[in-house]
C-alpha positions in Angstrom: 0.0 0.0 0.0 1.4 3.4 -1.0 2.3 5.8 1.8 -0.2 8.7 1.8 1.2 12.1 2.6 -0.9 14.4 4.8 -0.9 18.2 5.4 -3.0 19.6 8.2 -4.9 22.9 8.1 -6.0 24.0 11.6 -4.2 23.2 14.8 -7.0 23.5 17.4 -8.5 21.1 19.9 -9.1 18.1 17.5 -5.7 18.1 15.8 -4.2 15.8 18.4 -6.4 12.9 17.4 -5.4 13.3 13.7 -1.7 13.6 14.6 -1.8 10.6 16.8 -3.6 8.6 14.1 -1.3 9.6 11.2 1.9 8.9 13.2 0.6 5.4 14.3 -0.3 4.3 10.7 2.7 2.9 8.7 1.1 3.9 5.4 0.5 7.5 6.5 3.1 10.3 6.7 2.7 13.8 8.2 4.3 16.3 5.8 3.4 19.8 7.1 1.0 21.7 9.4 -0.7 25.1 9.1 -2.6 27.5 11.3 -3.2 31.2 11.2 -1.9 31.3 14.8 1.9 30.9 14.2 2.5 29.7 17.8 0.1 26.8 17.4 1.5 25.8 14.1 5.1 26.1 15.4 4.4 24.0 18.5 3.1 21.1 16.5 5.5 21.5 13.6 8.5 21.3 16.0 7.0 18.5 18.0 6.5 16.3 15.0 9.5 17.5 13.0 7.7 18.9 10.0 7.5 22.4 8.4 4.8 24.7 9.8 3.0 27.5 8.0 0.5 30.3 8.6 -0.8 30.0 5.0 -2.1 26.8 3.5 -1.3 28.2 0.0 2.4 28.1 1.0 2.1 24.8 2.7 0.5 23.0 -0.3 2.7 24.8 -2.9 5.9 23.9 -1.1 5.3 20.3 -0.2 4.2 17.1 -1.9 0.8 16.4 -0.2 -1.8 13.8 -1.1 -4.5 14.7 1.4 -5.2 18.0 3.1 -7.0 17.6 6.5 -9.2 20.6 7.1 -9.6 21.0 10.9 -10.6 24.7 11.0 -13.7 26.1 12.7 -16.9 24.5 11.3 -18.1 27.7 9.7 -14.9 28.0 7.6 -14.8 24.4 6.3 -16.7 25.1 3.1 -14.6 28.2 2.2 -11.3 26.4 2.9 -12.2 23.1 1.2 -13.5 24.8 -2.0 -10.5 27.1 -2.2 -8.0 24.3 -1.7 -9.7 22.0 -4.2 -10.0 24.7 -6.9 -6.4 25.8 -6.5 -4.6 22.6 -5.9 -6.9 19.7 -6.7 -6.1 17.8 -3.5 -8.1 15.1 -1.7 -9.7 16.4 1.4 -10.5 15.1 4.9 -12.9 17.5 6.5 -13.8 17.4 10.2 -17.5 17.3 11.2 -19.7 19.0 10.4 -18.6 19.3 6.8 -20.3 22.7 6.7 -23.1 24.6 8.4 -25.2 25.6 5.5 -26.6 22.9 3.2 -25.9 25.0 0.2 -22.2 25.1 1.2 -22.1 21.3 1.5 -23.6 21.0 -1.9 -21.0 23.3 -3.4 -18.2 21.4 -1.7 -19.4 18.1 -3.2 -19.8 19.7 -6.6 -16.3 21.2 -6.6 -14.7 18.0 -5.5 -16.5 16.0 -8.2 -15.6 18.6 -10.9 -11.9 18.4 -9.9 -11.9 14.6 -9.5 -10.8 14.6 -5.9 -12.1 12.6 -3.0 -14.0 14.3 -0.1 -13.9 12.5 3.2 -16.1 13.7 6.1 -14.9 12.6 9.6 -17.4 10.4 11.4 -15.0 8.4 13.5 -17.6 6.9 15.8 -18.8 4.7 13.0 -15.6 2.8 13.5 -16.1 2.0 17.2 -16.2 -1.7 17.6 -19.6 -2.0 19.2 -21.1 0.4 16.7 -19.8 -1.7 13.9 -21.3 -4.8 15.5 -24.7 -3.0 15.9 -24.7 -2.0 12.3 -23.9 -5.6 11.3 -26.9 -7.1 13.1 -29.1 -4.3 11.8 -28.1 -5.1 8.2 -28.6 -8.8 8.9 -32.2 -8.1 10.1 -31.7 -9.5 13.6 -33.5 -6.6 15.2 -36.5 -7.0 12.8 -39.0 -4.2 12.6 -37.4 -1.1 14.2 -39.3 0.6 17.0 -37.3 3.3 18.6 -33.8 4.8 18.4 -32.3 7.1 21.0 -29.1 9.0 21.3 -28.0 10.9 24.4 -25.1 13.3 24.7 -24.7 14.5 28.3 -21.4 16.4 28.3 -19.9 19.2 30.3 -18.6 22.2 28.5 -17.9 25.0 30.9 -17.7 28.7 30.0 -13.9 28.5 29.7 -14.3 26.1 26.8 -16.5 28.6 24.9 -14.3 31.5 25.8 -11.2 29.6 24.5 -12.0 30.7 20.9 -14.2 33.5 19.7 -15.9 31.3 17.1 -17.2 28.7 19.7 -21.0 28.8 20.4 -21.7 31.2 17.5 -24.3 30.6 14.7 -21.9 31.7 12.0 -19.0 29.5 12.8 -20.0 26.7 15.2 -23.6 26.0 16.1 -24.5 24.6 19.5 -24.6 21.3 21.3 -26.6 19.6 18.5 -24.2 20.7 15.7 -20.9 20.4 17.4 -21.0 17.8 20.2 -24.0 15.7 19.1 -23.4 15.7 15.3 -21.6 12.3 15.5 -24.5 10.8 17.5 -27.1 12.2 15.1 -25.1 10.7 12.3 -25.1 7.3 14.0 -28.9 7.4 14.7 -29.6 8.2 11.0 -27.1 5.5 9.9 -28.8 2.9 12.0 -32.5 4.0 11.6 -32.7 5.1 8.0 -34.1 8.2 6.2 -35.9 10.7 8.6 -39.1 12.1 7.2 -40.3 14.4 10.0 -38.5 16.4 12.8 -39.7 18.3 15.8 -37.3 20.1 18.1 -36.8 22.5 21.0 -33.5 24.1 22.0 -32.5 26.2 25.0 -29.4 28.0 26.4 -29.4 27.2 30.1 -25.9 27.6 31.5 -23.5 28.9 28.8 -23.1 32.5 27.7 -23.3 31.8 24.0 -25.4 32.6 21.0 -26.5 29.0 20.3 -28.0 26.3 22.4 -26.3 24.3 25.1 -29.3 22.0 25.3 -31.7 20.4 22.8 -34.3 17.7 22.4 -35.5 16.3 19.1 -38.3 13.9 18.0 -37.9 12.1 14.7 -40.1 10.0 12.5 -38.3 7.7 10.1 -39.4 6.5 6.7 -39.8 2.9 8.0 -42.2 4.1 10.7 -39.8 3.9 13.6 -39.4 6.9 16.0 -36.2 8.6 17.2 -35.2 10.8 20.1 -32.1 13.0 20.4 -31.1 14.4 23.8 -28.1 16.6 23.7 -26.5 19.0 26.2 -23.2 20.5 27.1 -24.7 21.7 30.4 -24.1 18.4 32.3 -22.4 19.2 35.6 -19.8 18.8 36.9 -18.3 16.3 34.3 -19.2 14.4 31.1 -21.8 11.8 31.9 -22.4 9.8 28.7 -22.6 9.6 24.9 -24.9 6.8 23.9 -27.2 5.1 21.4 -29.9 2.5 21.9 -31.9 0.7 19.2 -35.1 -1.2 20.0 -36.7 -3.6 17.5 -39.1 -6.5 17.5 -36.1 -8.8 17.5 -34.2 -7.3 20.4 -32.4 -4.4 22.0 -28.9 -3.0 21.8 -27.5 -0.2 23.8 -24.0 1.3 23.5 -23.0 3.7 26.2 -19.9 5.0 27.8 -18.5 8.5 27.2 -17.9 8.0 23.4 -20.5 5.4 22.2 -17.8 2.7 23.0 -19.2 0.5 25.7 -21.7 -2.2 24.9 -24.3 -2.1 27.7 -27.2 -4.2 26.4 -27.1 -7.0 23.8 -30.4 -8.9 24.0 -32.3 -10.8 21.2 -35.5 -12.7 21.2 -33.6 -15.4 19.2 -30.2 -15.8 20.8 -27.2 -17.1 18.9 -24.2 -18.9 20.4 -21.8 -16.1 19.8 -24.0 -13.6 21.6 -22.5 -14.6 25.0 -19.1 -13.4 23.9 -20.1 -10.3 22.0 -20.2 -7.9 25.0 -16.7 -9.1 26.0 -15.2 -9.0 22.6 -16.8 -5.8 21.2 -16.7 -3.4 24.1 -14.1 -0.7 24.5 -13.3 1.8 27.3 -11.7 4.8 25.6 -9.6 7.3 27.6 -11.7 10.3 26.5 -14.8 11.3 24.6 -13.0 11.1 21.2 -12.6 7.3 21.4 -10.4 5.3 19.1 -12.2 5.9 15.8 -9.9 8.5 14.2 -7.2 5.9 13.4 -9.6 3.5 11.9 -11.2 6.4 9.9 -7.9 7.5 8.4 -7.0 3.9 7.6 -10.2 3.7 5.6 -9.2 6.9 3.8 -5.9 5.4 2.9 -7.4 2.2 1.7 -10.0 4.1 -0.4 -7.3 6.1 -2.1 -5.1 3.1 -2.8 -7.9 0.8 -4.0 -10.6 3.1 -5.4 -13.2 1.7 -3.1 -16.1 3.7 -1.9 -15.4 5.6 1.3 -17.6 4.9 4.4 -18.3 8.6 4.8 -17.9 10.7 1.6 -19.4 14.1 0.9 -22.9 12.8 0.1 -23.0 10.7 3.2 -21.7 13.5 5.4 -24.5 15.8 4.0 -27.2 13.5 5.3 -26.8 14.4 9.0 -26.2 18.0 8.1 -29.6 18.2 6.5 -31.1 16.6 9.6 -29.4 19.1 11.8 -30.6 22.0 9.7 -34.1 20.6 9.9 -33.8 20.4 13.7 -32.9 24.1 13.9 -35.7 24.9 11.4 -38.2 23.2 13.7 -36.8 24.9 16.8 -37.1 28.3 15.2 -40.6 27.9 13.8 -42.1 25.7 16.5 -43.4 23.4 13.7 -42.8 19.9 12.5 -40.4 20.0 9.6 -40.6 17.4 6.7 -37.5 16.2 4.9 -36.2 16.6 2.3 -36.3 20.4 2.7 -34.6 23.7 2.0 -33.7 25.7 5.1 -35.3 29.1 5.4 -35.4 29.8 9.2 -32.4 27.8 10.4 -29.8 30.3 11.7 -26.9 27.8 11.3 -24.1 29.3 9.3 -25.4 32.8 9.5 -24.2 35.8 11.4 -26.3 36.5 14.5 -28.2 39.8 14.0 
């Protein structure tokens, strides 16, 4: 397998997971890093022994790079991805959410297609071992007719977190608990339950001094008739409590909990199979933090995709699905009405400057 060369744009909070993953993968090589804050770029560049830049134009022009990882604030993803692809025709890894506006996501997909480059959207929790096992039994039909899917994100983000960067908690560049912290969990719920057709939501800002919500609840009806619930908050105190998903069907129940959807809690079926007894032991993990272990597996899939031409697990179109659902959630919260998908946002404030 050919070694894939990575350049990183954005050296904020999430960059450590990408750096750890790239350096642990034999077929990956870190080439250079970039951030508009020279101190951040310098710190990482010197630590990993690679050149550092404050301009991604310079970084890409002066180095042989196969994939540019865009880890900038969410509201800048579209601008940076589109600019890099148009100028340099580089494959892209884009952190979640891929954009804030649906129109921006569509333009990102279009530009990447026109320039024949791959767009990978980071949804690393899909690679958690228990999540993979849940998806497997769903695809096999062991859960039968689906009844209810629930995700819960009960995390603690104190004011210092939001104050650490001026873009955090803003409509224009970040979104709130549903867009930032819960976007992975919303993606998992949709991946497991199928196409949503109706959404009803309420949001509130309870403890954080921010523009967007720190707490939200969502009710979803799926195309198959099943229902879904999203509960998300960054106002859990004093610490993170859980990040979980549970799926109930006529054939059984599976619940994955822990801090990062990594700990298999319930694995019960009406028709048991011999291997069920060992599943909880063999497919449960206890990650050291809320990010889990998925970034490495995700980047390994990127490398495999580039070397084999296979379809990526999460490409631009796949990444767009949960973004549409999140926009529908905000549309419902703003209007107080049930929103039907597919739809075009008109009241969602996500991606717009707060007036």
